[in-house]
Structures are given as structure tokens and as C-alpha cells.
C-alpha positions in Angstrom: 87.0 91.4 134.0 84.0 89.6 135.6 81.3 91.8 134.1 81.7 92.6 130.4 81.8 96.3 129.6 79.9 97.7 126.7 81.2 100.7 124.7 79.1 102.5 122.1 80.9 104.2 119.3 80.0 106.2 116.3 83.4 106.9 114.6 86.1 104.3 114.5 88.7 106.9 113.6 88.0 109.5 116.2 86.2 108.0 119.2 88.4 107.7 122.2 87.6 105.5 125.2 90.7 106.4 127.2 91.1 110.1 126.6 94.2 111.9 127.9 94.0 112.7 131.6 96.6 115.5 131.5 96.6 118.9 129.9 98.2 118.7 126.5 101.7 120.1 126.3 102.7 122.3 123.4 105.7 120.7 121.6 107.2 123.6 119.7 110.5 124.2 117.9 112.4 124.5 121.1 111.7 120.9 122.2 114.9 118.8 122.1 114.1 115.5 120.5 117.7 114.3 120.4 119.9 114.2 123.5 123.6 113.9 123.0 124.7 115.0 126.5 127.0 112.4 128.0 125.3 112.3 131.4 121.8 112.2 129.9 122.8 109.2 127.8 124.2 107.4 130.9 121.0 108.0 132.8 119.0 106.9 129.7 120.9 103.7 129.5 120.2 102.9 133.2 116.5 103.9 133.0 115.8 101.9 129.9 118.0 98.9 130.2 118.1 98.4 134.0 114.7 99.6 135.0 112.2 99.7 132.0 113.1 96.5 130.1 113.1 94.1 133.2 109.9 95.8 134.5 108.1 95.5 131.2 109.0 91.8 130.9 107.9 91.0 134.5 104.8 93.1 134.3 103.5 91.6 131.0 104.3 88.1 132.1 102.4 88.5 135.4 99.5 90.7 134.2 98.9 89.1 130.8 100.9 85.9 130.7 102.3 87.6 127.6 103.5 85.5 124.7 105.2 86.6 121.5 105.0 84.7 118.3 107.2 85.4 115.3 110.0 87.4 117.0 112.6 85.7 114.8 111.3 87.7 111.9 113.0 90.8 113.3 116.4 89.1 112.8 115.9 89.3 109.0 116.8 93.0 109.0 119.9 92.4 111.2 121.1 95.8 112.5 118.8 98.0 110.5 116.4 100.3 112.2 112.7 99.7 111.4 109.2 101.0 112.0 106.8 98.9 114.0 103.0 99.3 113.8 100.4 97.8 116.2 96.8 97.8 117.3 96.1 100.2 120.2 94.1 98.1 122.6 95.7 97.9 126.1 95.8 101.0 128.2 98.1 99.5 130.8 100.2 97.4 128.3 100.8 99.3 125.1 103.6 101.3 126.8 105.4 98.1 127.8 104.7 95.5 125.1 106.9 97.2 122.4 109.9 97.0 124.8 109.5 93.2 124.9 108.7 92.8 121.2 111.6 94.9 119.9 114.2 93.9 122.5 117.1 94.1 122.6 116.7 97.2 120.3 115.9 100.5 121.9 112.3 101.4 121.1 111.1 105.0 120.5 107.3 105.2 120.8 105.4 108.1 119.3 103.1 109.4 122.0 100.5 112.1 122.5 102.0 115.3 124.0 99.8 115.0 127.0 102.0 112.2 128.2 104.7 114.8 128.9 102.6 117.1 130.9 104.0 116.1 134.3 107.4 117.7 135.1 108.4 114.8 137.4 107.8 112.0 134.9 108.7 113.9 131.8 112.4 113.0 131.6 111.7 109.5 132.8 109.3 108.9 129.9 111.7 110.5 127.4 114.5 108.1 128.6 112.1 105.2 128.1 111.7 106.2 124.5 108.5 108.4 124.6 108.6 110.7 121.5 105.8 113.2 121.4 104.0 114.4 118.3 105.0 118.0 117.3 102.6 120.9 117.7 104.0 123.3 115.0 106.1 123.3 111.8 109.5 123.9 113.4 108.8 121.1 115.8 107.7 118.9 113.0 111.0 119.3 111.2 112.9 118.4 114.4 110.5 115.4 114.9 111.2 114.0 111.5 114.9 114.5 111.9 114.8 112.6 115.2 112.9 109.7 113.6 115.6 109.5 110.9 118.4 109.7 113.5 116.9 107.0 115.7 116.1 104.6 112.8 119.6 105.1 111.4 121.0 104.1 114.8 119.3 100.7 114.4 116.4 101.5 116.8 112.7 100.6 116.5 110.2 103.3 116.0 106.8 102.2 117.5 103.6 103.7 116.0 100.0 103.0 116.9 98.3 104.1 113.7 94.8 103.8 115.2 95.7 106.7 117.4 93.1 106.1 120.1 93.0 103.3 122.7 90.0 100.9 122.4 90.5 98.6 125.4 90.6 94.9 124.4 89.0 95.5 121.0 89.3 92.3 118.9 89.1 93.9 115.5 91.4 96.3 113.6 90.1 99.8 113.1 90.7 101.6 109.8 93.8 103.9 109.9 95.3 106.3 107.5 98.5 105.9 105.5 100.0 109.2 106.7 102.2 107.5 109.3 103.7 105.3 106.7 105.5 108.3 105.1 108.4 107.9 107.5 109.6 104.4 106.4 109.1 105.5 102.8 111.1 108.7 103.3 113.9 107.0 105.2 113.8 103.7 103.2 113.4 101.5 106.3 111.7 98.1 106.6 108.3 97.9 108.3 106.9 95.3 110.7 103.6 95.1 112.6 102.4 93.2 115.6 98.9 92.4 116.6 97.8 91.8 120.2 95.1 89.1 120.5 93.1 88.3 123.6 92.3 85.0 125.3 90.6 84.0 128.5 92.4 82.6 131.5 91.0 81.4 134.8 88.6 83.8 136.7 88.2 85.8 133.5 91.7 87.2 133.4 93.3 88.2 130.2 96.1 86.4 128.3 97.7 88.3 125.5 99.4 86.7 122.5 101.3 89.1 120.2 101.9 88.1 116.6 104.6 89.7 114.6 104.5 90.1 110.8 106.9 91.5 108.2 109.2 92.8 107.0 107.3 94.9 104.5 109.2 97.2 102.1 108.2 100.3 100.1 107.7 99.7 96.4 110.1 102.2 94.9 108.6 101.8 91.5 105.5 103.7 92.7 105.1 107.4 93.5 105.6 108.3 97.1 101.9 108.5 98.1 101.2 105.1 96.4 104.1 103.6 98.3 102.6 104.8 101.6 99.2 103.4 100.7 100.6 100.0 99.6 102.6 99.7 102.8 99.5 100.7 104.9 97.3 98.1 103.1 99.9 95.3 103.6 100.2 96.1 107.3 96.4 96.5 107.7 95.6 93.2 106.0 98.2 91.3 108.0 96.7 92.7 111.2 93.2 91.8 110.0 94.3 88.2 109.6 95.9 88.0 113.0 92.9 89.6 114.7 90.9 86.5 113.6 93.0 84.6 116.2 91.2 86.3 119.1 89.4 83.7 121.1 87.5 85.9 123.7 85.8 89.2 123.7 86.3 91.0 127.1 84.7 94.2 126.0 81.7 94.5 123.6 81.7 97.4 121.1 78.4 98.4 119.5 78.1 101.0 116.8 75.4 103.5 117.9 73.5 103.5 114.6 73.5 99.7 114.6 72.2 99.6 118.1 69.4 102.1 117.2 68.4 99.9 114.3 67.9 96.9 116.6 65.5 99.0 118.7 
């Protein structure tokens, strides 16, 4: 982090600075989102509780001196499952931070199908909670059923509504309300966390994560308006938390703005 990187962007919704390295896998109707096999569940418990959670905690502490603010807010919903939204800004941390934030709950993180392209790591990622986006209508039905099943079990569903990773970006990019249809449909509470960046010695990064919520769908409104209201509440909370960033490790410049300066 000694020399600041500069990224030029044109579209906050579609530009991707960490594109998938693997070939995208097709997630069709045959994909099994819910495993009820006894031996799978034993292996999943071991992988998630004995390997992933301790590793995530140690890794984030060492790499980012990670600190969580507001974790007590999650106790408000007691044993209820919930949906957690966050800014997508740490290529080597966004897979682990939700495990610390939502612990001791199991976290199921919605991921790009390309993450399941390697046969060797496929099952390991699934056991760690990786839940790929569907590729067709039959898979979509199974995907939605799985989210309902996991949330009804009291688990956390982790969503990055910005979709693409912008490393160490200190603002919140616009995102659509489409991903908020799940908590509205299943009548589940919503939380969000915002990762903020701060400088340590020798230019290293310190990450402080702020949790906000719970937010609830307004059942007096039509479904689409419920989704939009939830989205706006989460977006505004994250905007306020983003103001707590104290250092910019990467500079982002909009291409048109840069051209105007010349």
C-alpha cells in the first residue's frame, strides 16, 4: 500500500476492478442448494466451525486489525434469521468478514457462480456458506427456496448489493432494490455493515466495521415500494458510516471528470 493506486471508472453499477478469474459455472435446476445428507452436515460443521470461523478471525485480526462496532444490535432479533448487506470493497476480506460479523450464526453468502468453477474447492466453499446465483428459472426457484430455508433456520444471508468489488473504495456505490425482495418475501429483518478504512504504520490498512439495523419492511406498502424503502434505509445508513473513513488507499476517478480537468 506504499504507492496509491488510481482506478478510472465510467459506470458505478457495472465497472469491475476484480473480475472473476475462473470460467463461469452454469447453475441450473439440477444444482443442489440444500444438503440434508448426514455425512455432508457433519463435514460442513467441521469445515465451518472448526476451520473457517477461527481462520477468519485470526486472518482479519492480523491482516486488518479488524474491529466490529455495533455487534450487539444483532441480539435484538434473537434467534431469527436475517439478511445482511454490505459494501463490496475488500478482495481478500469480504469472504471472511461476514463470518466474524454474524458469528455465532452460520452465514450463507451469495456469490458469483465463477467461485464454484474449481472442482477441488467447490464443496469446501459450499460448506463455508457460498451460495451461487442461479443461471436459469428452475435454479432460481431452488435458490429462493434455499434462502427461505436458511433464514428460517436462524442463519444470516450475506448480500453484497454493489455486486462488483472496488478495492478500498471509501464511498457507497448506488445499488438496486432487487436484492431486497428476499427479506420482504420472507418477512425477515435486515441489517447492514459498512467497512471503513484507516491507516496504520507503514501504510497498512485497519478495517473498522459498523453494523446498523434492524430494518423492517413496511407492510402497509405494496411489495415494490417495501423493497425500495428498505433499500433506501440501508443505503442511507451506509452512506453515513462511509463518512467515518479516515484514509483513501486507492483513488477512484470518473473518466469523464478526468477528461474535463484536461
